[in-house]
N, C-alpha and C positions, 0 to 999 in steps of 0.2 A: 175573540172579536176580529172578524175577518178583515174589515177595512183598515183597522189600526195595525194589524199584522202586515198588511200589504204596504202600508206607509213605512213600517219598520224595515221591511225588506228593501224598499226603494232607498231609504236613508243609508243602509249598509252598502248598497251598490254605489251610491253617489258620494259616499263619505270623503274620498280623496279630493273631490272637486268642490267641497263645501268651504266657505270662508269661516273665519273664527266665529263671527256672529251667528252664522247659519248653524254651526255646530252646537252653539249654546241653545238655540231654539230646538234643534233636533233632539238633543239630550233631554230637554224639558218635556217634549212631546212623548218620548219613549218612557221616561221615568215617572212622569206625572200626567198621564192622559186625562184623568178626571179634572184636574185643575185647569189643564189646557182647554178642555171642552167648556168649562164654566167661566172662563176669563174673557174679559173684553180686550180689545187692542191696547187700550190705555193701561189696563192692569198688567198685561204682559210686558209692555214697554217699561213700566216701573219695576216689575219683578226681575226681568232679565237684563235690564240696562242695555237694551238694543232698540233701535228706532222702529216705529210703526211700519215704515216703508220696507225695512229689512224683513219684518215678519210677513208682510204681504208678498214680497219677492220670494220668500221661502215657500209659501203656499203655491205660488205659480211654478216654482222650480219642481214641485212635486206633482204638477199636472193639473192644479186647480185654477179656477178663474181668479180667486183671491182668498183672503183670510176667512171670510164668512162661509164659503162653500166647503173649505177644509174643516172649519169648526163644526159645520152641520153634520158632517160624517162622524166626527168624534162624539158629538152629542147623541146621535142615533145609536152608536155602538154602546156608549156609556148607559144610555137609557135602557137598552136591552139587558145589559149585564147587571144593572141594579134594580130591575123592575120590582121584585118582591119587596125590597126594603122601601122603595119609593112609594109603593102602594100603601104599605103599612104606615109610613110617616104621614101620608095624606089622610088616612083614616083617623089616626090619632090627633091630627091637627084640626079635624072638622068637628064642630059641636054636635052632640047626639043626645037624643032623649034616652031614657032607660032602654037598653037593648036586650032582647032575648037571644043570647049568643048561641044556644043550642039550636034554635030554629034557623038563625042566620047561617051558621056553618053547615047545617044539614041542607039548606036550600042551595048554598054555594056548591057543595059537593055534588048535589043532584044535577046542577047546571053543567059542572065540569064533566060528569059522566055522560050526560046527553050530548054535549059538544064533542066529546071524544068519540062517541059512536058515529057522529057525522064525519069526523076528521079521519078516522082510521081507514087506511087503504087495505082492502081485503087481499089484494095481490101481494102487498108487502107482508101482511100478516101470515099468509100461506107460505111465503118464501122463508120467513123466520122459522115457522114450524118445521119445514124441510131441513133447514140448516141445523136446527137443534137435533132432529132425528138422525142426521148423518154424522154429527160431531162425536168424536171420541171423548171430549171433555168440554165443559163450558166454564169460562172464567168471567166473573161479574166484576165490573169496575164502576167507580163513580166517586165524586168528591162532595163534601157537605151533605145535604139531604139525600143526594144521589148515592152516597156511600151507604146510608141506611137502607135505601131501596135495594142496593146490590146485596146486602146481607140478608134481607128478607127473601129476595129471589133465590139466593143460594140455599137457604133453609127449605123453601118450598120445592125446589128442584131435587134436593137430596131426599126429601120425604117421598118424592115420586120416583125414586130410584134412577134419577138421571145424574150421572157423574158431573159434579160441578164444584167450583172453588170460589170463595170470595177473595179477591185480590186486594189487600190493604195497601194504602199509600203511606209509606213511612221511611224505614231505612233504605228501601229500594223504591225507585220510581216505577210507574207502570211499565214504561218502555224497557227498563232494565229487567223486569220480571218476565216480560213477553219474549225476551231473547231466548229463554229456556223452554218455552212451550212448543208443543207439536203443531205442525201445519194442519193437522187434522182436527185441531181444536177450534172453538169459536170464542171470540171475545164479545161479551154482551155488555154494552156501555149505557149508562144512564147519564143524560146531559140536560140540565135545566138551569135557568138563570140563578145566580151569575155563572155563566158558562165557564167551565174549567179548561184552561189551555192544556193541562196535563192529560185530561181525558181525551181531548181532541187529538193531541199528539200521539197518544197511545193507539187510537183507532187508525190514524194515518200510518203509523209504523207497522201495526199488525197487518193491515192490508198490503203494505209494501212487501211483507214477508210471505204473502200468499195465504194468510190466516183470515178466515171469514169473520165479518163483523156485523153484529146486530146492534142497533141503537134504539133507545126510546127517548124522545125529546119533545118539547112543546111546539117548536117551529120547524117546519121542513126546510126552512132557509138556514137553520143552524149549520155551521160549517161541518159538524160531525156527519151530516147526511152525505157529504161528498166522499167520505171514507167508509160508508156502510153498505153492506151487501143487501141488508134489509133494514128499513128505517120506519119505526112506528111512532105515530104522533098522538100525544095526550094533552088535554087541557088541564093546566095546574094552577089556575088563577086563585088567589086567596087574599083576604084582607089582613091575614096574619103576617108575621115577619118571615115566614117560610112558604115555599110553594106547597100547595095541597098535593097529597100523594094518592088519594083515593082512586082517581081515574087510572093511575098507573097500576095500582093493585088489581083493578078490574082486568086489565090486559094480562097481567101475570097469572091471575087465577084462571082466566080463560085459556091461556097456553097450557097450564098444568092440567086443567080438566080435559082438554082435548087430547093432550099427550097420554094421559092416563087412560082415556077411553080407547085410544088406538093401540095401546100396549096393555090390554086388559090382563092377560096372563101374568105378565111381569108385575103389574100393579097389585094384583091379588096375592102374589107370592110375597111381596114386601109387606103387605098388610098382615098376612099370617105370621110373618117373622116378627113384626112389631108386637102383635098380640102375645106371642110366645114369650118375648123378652119381658113384657109387662107382668105376665103371670109369674115368671121365674124370679123377678127382682122386686116384687111388691113388698 
């Protein structure tokens, strides 16, 4: 969440000059951004035991006209990060007649794919292809549903004889794993709401090391685009609790199909090897 990160940065820089009351407000904004975004001045006054005027002055200290302009930025960022859940809550809270969910989801998927075809930047797509062809190794990363997409992408790329690895987030953070990879590699990141700070930081760190970054996201304004050498946009709107992944799969399958077509000899060799393994181990 870019604006909230900027506020955090300002707070850290100005921390020595903050009063005790301002530090209480600053800590609350950093630790509880969602609560801050959804609270009124009165609620914050009661919660933090500081005056409304102090809260307003804190907003002005951070470069805003007042509390409500600061809150508006928090609301916008929180809205973006919680979009899938909020859509799902709205859907569940609205009375419906009996629904044909198969048709509903199929229509939703079709709209996402059609919208993705309009959103996709062919120049960025071609650049992603070139980066993949030039890379010694591809590392796929993502959190939440994006982690699932990273695993699927890794499976597809390996089947197409493109050296790739799914990078899990667990004992080691993405940035800690990127330390050890070659500058001739490519980090391929998936970033969808709620946007993962870990994924964005990984892209930023990879780029700072001279490692090329490809990203797929739903909004070109997503911060990860700033740290991407090629950024592909896909529509992932869904009434369910998770983003739809079908339009993203279209992009992945398109990449695989095109790469396979361009490396026909290599692709045929892999297919022959797979057929031989199947016969030997049936």
